[in-house]
C-alpha positions in Angstrom: -23.8 -1.9 14.3 -25.2 1.4 13.5 -23.6 3.7 11.0 -23.4 6.6 13.4 -21.5 4.0 16.1 -19.3 2.9 13.1 -18.5 6.5 12.3 -17.9 7.3 15.9 -15.6 4.1 16.4 -13.5 5.1 13.0 -13.0 8.8 14.2 -11.8 7.6 17.6 -9.5 5.0 15.8 -8.0 7.9 13.9 -7.4 9.9 17.1 -5.7 7.1 18.9 -3.3 6.7 15.8 -2.3 10.2 15.6 -1.9 10.0 19.6 0.4 6.9 19.2 2.3 8.5 16.3 2.9 11.6 18.4 3.9 9.8 21.4 5.9 7.0 20.0 9.3 8.6 20.1 9.1 9.3 23.8 8.7 5.9 24.9 11.0 3.8 22.7 14.5 3.6 22.0 15.9 5.0 18.7 16.9 2.0 17.3 13.4 0.5 17.7 12.1 3.9 16.5 14.0 3.4 13.2 12.8 0.0 12.8 9.1 1.2 13.0 9.9 4.1 10.5 10.9 1.3 8.1 8.0 -0.7 8.8 5.6 2.4 8.4 7.5 3.0 4.7 7.0 -0.6 3.8 3.1 -0.3 5.1 2.7 2.2 2.4 4.0 -0.3 -0.2 1.7 -2.7 0.9 -1.4 -0.3 0.9 -0.6 0.6 -2.9 -0.9 -3.5 -3.9 -3.6 -3.8 -1.4 -5.8 -1.1 -2.9 -5.2 -2.3 -6.5 -5.5 -5.9 -5.9 -8.0 -6.2 -3.0 -10.3 -3.4 -4.3 -9.3 -3.2 -8.1 -8.9 -6.9 -8.9 -5.6 -6.3 -10.5 -2.9 -8.6 -9.2 0.6 -7.0 -10.1 3.5 -9.0 -9.2 5.8 -6.2 -10.1 4.6 -3.3 -7.8 8.2 -3.0 -6.9 8.9 -1.4 -10.3 7.1 1.5 -9.0 8.4 1.5 -5.6 12.0 1.3 -7.1 11.4 3.9 -9.6 10.1 6.3 -6.8 13.3 5.4 -4.9 15.5 6.4 -7.5 13.6 9.2 -8.5 13.7 10.8 -5.0 17.5 9.9 -4.8 18.5 11.7 -8.0 16.4 14.5 -7.4 17.5 14.9 -4.0 21.3 15.1 -5.0 20.5 17.4 -7.9 18.2 19.7 -6.0 19.7 19.4 -2.5 16.2 19.8 -1.2 13.7 16.9 -0.6 10.5 18.8 -1.3 10.6 18.5 -5.2 12.0 15.1 -4.9 9.1 13.5 -3.0 7.1 15.3 -5.7 9.0 13.7 -8.4 9.0 10.4 -6.7 5.4 10.2 -6.8 4.9 11.8 -10.3 7.5 9.5 -12.2 5.9 6.1 -11.4 2.4 7.8 -11.7 3.5 8.6 -15.4 5.2 5.2 -15.7 2.1 3.4 -14.4 -0.3 5.3 -16.9 1.8 4.3 -19.8 2.3 0.8 -18.9 -1.4 0.4 -17.8 -2.7 1.9 -21.0 -1.1 -0.6 -23.1 -2.2 -3.5 -20.5 -5.9 -2.5 -20.0 -6.7 -1.0 -23.3 -4.9 -3.7 -25.2 -7.4 -5.9 -23.3 -4.5 -8.2 -21.9 -5.9 -10.8 -19.6 -5.3 -11.0 -15.7 -2.6 -13.7 -16.1 -0.4 -11.8 -18.8 -0.7 -8.7 -16.6 1.2 -10.4 -13.9 3.6 -11.8 -16.3 4.3 -8.3 -18.0 4.5 -6.3 -14.6 7.0 -8.7 -13.1 9.2 -8.8 -16.6 9.2 -4.9 -16.2 10.7 -5.2 -12.9 13.4 -7.5 -14.1 14.0 -5.3 -16.9 14.5 -2.2 -14.6 16.6 -4.2 -12.2 19.2 -5.4 -14.9 18.8 -1.9 -16.8 20.1 0.0 -13.4 22.4 -3.1 -12.5 24.3 -2.1 -15.4 25.0 1.4 -15.1 28.2 1.3 -13.2 30.8 3.9 -14.3 31.1 7.7 -14.2 29.5 8.0 -17.7 26.2 6.8 -16.0 24.9 9.7 -14.5 21.7 12.2 -14.1 22.9 15.6 -13.4 25.5 15.5 -10.7 24.0 12.0 -9.5 26.0 9.0 -10.3 23.7 6.1 -10.8 26.5 3.4 -9.5 25.1 0.3 -11.0 24.9 -2.6 -8.5 26.3 -0.5 -5.6 23.5 1.9 -5.9 23.8 5.5 -4.7 24.8 6.3 -1.3 24.6 9.1 0.8 21.3 10.4 -0.4 19.9 13.5 1.3 17.4 12.7 3.5 13.8 14.7 4.3 14.3 18.3 5.2 11.7 21.1 6.3 9.8 21.8 3.1 11.8 24.4 1.0 14.1 24.5 3.7 17.3 22.1 3.0 19.5 23.3 5.7 16.9 21.9 8.2 17.2 18.1 8.0 14.7 16.2 9.8 15.9 14.3 13.2 14.9 10.6 13.6 11.8 11.5 15.4 10.8 14.0 12.9 11.5 11.4 10.0 9.1 8.9 12.1 6.5 11.6 12.2 6.7 12.3 8.3 6.7 8.6 7.5 3.9 7.6 9.7 1.9 10.8 9.0 2.4 9.6 5.1 1.1 6.1 6.0 -2.0 7.4 7.8 -2.8 10.0 5.4 -2.5 7.3 2.6 -4.9 5.0 4.6 -7.3 7.7 5.3 -7.3 8.9 1.6 -8.1 5.2 0.3 -10.8 4.8 2.9 -12.6 7.8 1.9 -11.9 7.1 -2.0 -13.5 3.7 -1.4 -16.6 5.2 0.5 -17.3 7.3 -2.4 -19.3 6.3 -5.6 -15.9 6.1 -7.3 -14.9 3.4 -4.9 -18.0 1.6 -5.5 -17.4 1.9 -9.3 -13.9 0.3 -8.9 -15.2 -2.5 -6.6 -18.2 -3.1 -9.0 -15.6 -3.5 -12.0 -13.7 -6.1 -10.0 -16.8 -8.0 -9.5 -18.1 -7.9 -12.8 -16.7 -5.8 -15.9 -19.8 -6.8 -18.1 -22.5 -5.3 -15.8 -20.2 -2.2 -15.0 -19.7 -1.6 -18.9 -23.9 -2.0 -19.1 -24.3 0.7 -16.6 -22.4 3.1 -18.5 -18.8 2.6 -16.8 -15.7 2.0 -18.9 -13.8 -0.9 -17.1 -10.6 -0.2 -19.0 -10.4 3.3 -17.8 -11.4 2.6 -14.2 -8.8 0.0 -14.0 -6.3 2.2 -15.4 -6.8 5.0 -12.8 -6.8 2.5 -9.9 -3.3 1.1 -11.4 -2.2 4.8 -11.5 -2.9 5.5 -8.2 -1.4 2.3 -6.8 1.6 3.3 -9.0 1.9 6.7 -7.4 1.3 5.2 -3.7 4.1 3.0 -4.4 6.3 5.7 -5.7 5.8 7.8 -2.4 6.7 4.4 -0.5 9.8 4.3 -2.3 10.8 8.0 -1.2 10.0 7.0 2.2 12.3 3.9 2.3 15.3 5.5 0.7 14.7 8.6 3.2 15.1 5.7 6.1 18.3 4.5 4.5 19.8 7.2 2.8 20.8 4.7 0.3 19.1 3.2 -3.0 20.6 0.3 -5.4 18.8 -2.3 -7.8 18.0 -4.6 -5.2 15.0 -2.3 -4.7 13.4 -4.0 -7.8 14.2 -7.6 -6.4 11.8 -10.4 -6.9 11.9 -11.5 -3.3 10.4 -8.3 -2.3 7.7 -8.5 -4.7 6.7 -11.8 -3.1 7.0 -10.4 0.3 4.4 -8.0 -0.6 2.0 -10.8 -1.5 2.8 -12.2 1.6 1.7 -9.5 3.6 -1.5 -8.8 1.9 -2.3 -12.7 2.4 -1.4 -12.8 6.0 -3.3 -9.5 6.7 -6.4 -9.9 4.7 -7.2 -9.6 1.2 -10.0 -7.0 0.5 -9.0 -4.7 3.4 -6.8 -1.9 4.0 -6.0 -2.3 7.6 -4.9 -6.0 7.0 -1.8 -5.3 4.8 -0.3 -3.0 7.2 -0.8 -5.5 9.9 0.5 -8.2 7.9 3.6 -6.1 6.7 4.7 -5.1 10.2 4.1 -8.5 11.5 6.3 -10.3 8.6 8.9 -7.5 8.7 9.3 -7.9 12.5 9.6 -11.6 12.1 12.2 -11.3 9.2 14.2 -8.8 11.3 13.9 -11.0 14.4 15.4 -14.0 12.6 18.0 -11.9 11.1 19.4 -11.0 14.2 19.1 -14.6 15.8 20.6 -16.3 12.4 19.2 -19.3 13.5 16.8 -19.8 10.5 16.4 -18.9 6.9 14.3 -16.3 6.6 12.7 -17.3 3.2 12.1 -20.7 4.4 9.9 -19.0 7.5 8.3 -16.7 5.0 7.0 -19.8 2.9 5.9 -21.7 5.9 3.9 -18.5 7.1 2.3 -18.4 3.7 1.4 -21.9 3.7 -0.3 -21.8 6.9 -2.3 -18.8 6.4 -3.3 -20.2 3.0 -4.7 -23.5 4.6 -5.6 -22.4 7.8 -6.7 -18.7 7.8 -7.4 -18.1 3.8 -9.2 -14.7 4.7 -6.1 -13.4 6.5 -5.8 -11.9 10.1 -8.2 -9.0 10.1 -11.3 -10.4 8.3 -11.0 -13.8 10.6 -10.8 -11.5 13.8 -13.5 -9.4 12.4 -15.9 -12.3 11.6 -14.9 -13.6 15.2 -16.1 -10.4 17.0 -19.2 -10.2 15.0 -19.9 -13.7 16.2 -19.3 -12.8 19.8 -21.1 -9.4 19.8 -25.0 -10.4 18.9 -27.0 -7.8 16.4 -29.2 -5.7 18.2 -33.0 -7.1 18.1 -35.7 -4.9 16.3 -38.2 -3.5 18.8 -41.6 -5.1 18.5 -44.4 -2.6 17.4 -46.8 -1.7 19.9 -50.4 -2.9 20.2 -52.1 0.7 18.7 -48.9 1.4 16.6 -49.4 0.5 12.7 -46.8 -1.8 11.0 -44.3 -0.2 8.7 -45.3 -0.5 5.2 -42.3 -2.9 4.3 -44.4 -5.5 6.5 -47.9 -4.9 4.8 -46.7 -5.2 0.9 -43.3 -6.8 0.1 -41.0 -4.9 -2.0 -41.2 -6.0 -5.7 -38.4 -8.0 -7.2 -35.2 -5.9 -7.8 -36.7 -2.8 -5.9 -33.5 -2.8 -3.7 
């Protein structure tokens, strides 16, 4: 597959995605549209961990810490400012700063990957217990009551930027959420195609070789971790906008486990796979919840076991491999009789020249 054809296919896929986002509200019911809005918000969360884990090699068991911080930052700022524009910015900046502080001590302290997962999981539990203990009128930030386990209800939803009186309708909220998902996806895709993205992958593959080439693996991992925290914070704002409510359950361990299942099902090392896995799993959970016939946690566990045993690569990489097998590679043209052979055929490259 040539680079030109691949670029044209990617451009066509982006155009199709934009048209789908624009036309979906006119072809489905309001309830289904609200469900899709939730799926899009959670897909942004899936992308945050897919980026730092699949490409940065950083498995964070506590990605919901940044997700929850973004949700609470948005709720508190929206109540105090009565405008979603600065609230969205704070929902990105606060998790970003928290990820920078936490990541500095983790990566520059040379903490191993196992302890990294334990630390991020512990931080999530600490945030859950802290916010769970904030019931009472004394626990407030500005005019926003934290509410303890009951959470913060009636959170102002998104409005037109800098126009608090013009609240977005459900259709406009879908466009904003799905547009944010597409923007994050394209941002990460462009970043990974740049030299900086290749450095991130190189550090994941071999930190010693990357350091010998002049890169600091600690700094590269820290910046990757920070970007993942900022994306998770944005997902938290999108989630709170969907439900106009936030509570300490946003830091729950079950959600932390679900994110890993999304990525495992969709395909680690891809950006499209986690989005597919998130939508698929969330739809299954919602369907099971409406039927009340099975325990959703048991179904999720069974799905995880099946994919680990039968499709370890995930859905998207497996389908990609099948398509590559079905579509044969174009054969190189044979040189004509009077045409000189290419230099590569006359003299082989020396070892390591590539």
